[in-house]
N, C-alpha and C positions, 0 to 999 in steps of 0.2 A: 505494500498501499504506499503511495507516493506521500509526501508530507501535505499537498492540496487535499488527497481525499481524505487524509486523517482529519485535518480541520473541517474538511466538508461534515463528515462523520460526527464529529466533535459537536458541531453547530446544529446537525438535525438531530443529535441527542440530547442537546440543551434545549431546544425548541419542544422538542415532544415532552420532556421533564416539566419546562415553563407551562404547557398548556393543559398536562395533567394536575398539575398543582392548581391554576385557574379552576379549571372545572369542580375541583375537590373543595375551592373556596365558595365558589357560586352553591355548592348543594348543601355548605354549611351554613350558609346564610339562609338559605331558604328554609333549610331546619329551623335556625334561631328565630327566624320572623314568624314562621307558622305557631310554634312555643310561646312567644312574647303575644300573639294575637295582633299583631302589626298587619297594616294591608301592606298584601305583596302585588307591586308591579315591576316588570321587568328593569326599569330605570333602577330603582331601588335596590332589588338583587345585585345589579351592577355595580351601582356605586358603591355599597355596602362591601362586595366582594374586591373592590379595586381592579375592576375589569370592564371591557368597552361593552357597550350595549349589544354589538354585533354578535357577543359571544353568548349572551344569554338568549339570543335567539336562535341558537344554534342547534341543530339535531342531539339530541340526547339529554340537554339542558332546557330546551324549549317546552318540551312535555310536561316535566315536573311542574314548571313555572305555571304553565296555563293549567294544570291539576290545581294545584294551589291556591290558584286564584277563582277558579271557579268552586272549590269547595266554601271561599271567602265571601263569593257574592251569594251563594246558597246561604250563608250565614248572615250575610246584612253589614260586613264588615266595610266602610266607606274609606277612600283615597283620602290623602291629606296633601297640601299644597308642598310639602318638601320631597314630593315624589317626582323631581325634574331632573330628566337623564343628564348625568355627565357628559364633557366631551368626549370624541371620539380618543382611545388610546391605542389606536391602530398608527404604529409609526412609520415614516418613510422607510427607515432601517430595517424595521420588522419585514416590511415588503420587500424590500431588495433581498435579506436574507431569504425569504420564500423562493424567491426568483432564482436565487443562487445555488440553492438548494435544489431546485426543479433543472436549472440547466446541468449540473453536476450529475443528478439522475441519468438525464437523457445522454450526456459524454459518457456515462458506465453502459447503459443499454446499447448504446453504437457501438462500443468498445467491445462488449458479449457478443452481438451479431455477428462482428467481423469474425471474433475468434470460433464463433459456431461456424460458419461459412467456410472459415479454412480448416478446420476439424471434417466438414463435409466436403468438401474437396480431396481431402486426403484421402478418407473413406472410399470416395468413390472409385479414385486410382487405384485402390487397393481393390476395391470389388471386380475392376475393369480386367485384372490382369488375373482374374481368376473364375471368368465366366465364358461362356461359348455365345457365339452371335445371337442366336435366337433369344436365350436370355438377356443379353445384353441390349436387344432392340426393345423388348418390355420393360428392363428397366429405365432408359431412356425417356420412354413415353411416361412411366410413372412419376420420372424425376423430373419431367419437363411440367406434369401436372401439379407436381408439388411446388416447383418453382414460379408456377402462374399463382398458387395459392398464397404464398410466401409474398411473393410482388403486391399481390391486394393487401396482405396484412404489413406492408410495409407503409403502402399508400394510406392505410386507413390510420395507420400510428403518427404518421407525419400529417394527415388531416387534424388528428385529436391535437397532435402538439400545436399546429397552428390554429386550432378554437381554443386551447388554453390558453396561448399568448394573447389570443383575443379576449379572452375571458380575463384573465389578468390585468389589461390594458384599460377596458371596460370598468373594471371594480377601482382601479386607481382614478380612472377619471369619476366615477360617482363617489369614492371616499373624498377627493378634491371638493367637488361639487356639495357634498353632504357638509364637508369642514367651513365650506365658504356660507352654507345657508346658516349654520349653526353660527359662525361668527356674526351675521346679519340679524340675525333673531337677539342674541346678547348684548349687540349694540343696541337694538330698538327695545329693551327690558329696562 
């Protein structure tokens, strides 16, 4: 493993630990608010857990928060004025880290694909030395079909990669717009 790969792996592991810790804090705050009988909102849970609002809405956390809110609605617990959402805590450094990790993963997948292609070439060469012409013709046909399938998979992976890049760009644009909107709202209050 190169130094760059080691750094990327360390960044990825740190990011995963941080994510688990944030999710744990959200669930602890939710439980605490329920025990205290305090009105539960996504913004309050995020604020008290010290995480961004979007994390409170993420799959795996959204459902228990919604369940708790519905339970409180059934009990008639009202919201208070201090349930204002905090500013987003997703930093550009965090997004850059995510992008760096994604780029590292793409690089590793390309290297693995190249290693597998080379192994396949060597294996095919070995098989060619030990087959007769009828077996060879059948094998070439089979390999052509497999090659077409792999080509389609590569094209799909490239399309998925492009779609993910567009999604990242769109999310960055949305994040910028949300920050600007929040700044305008805060100036207006």
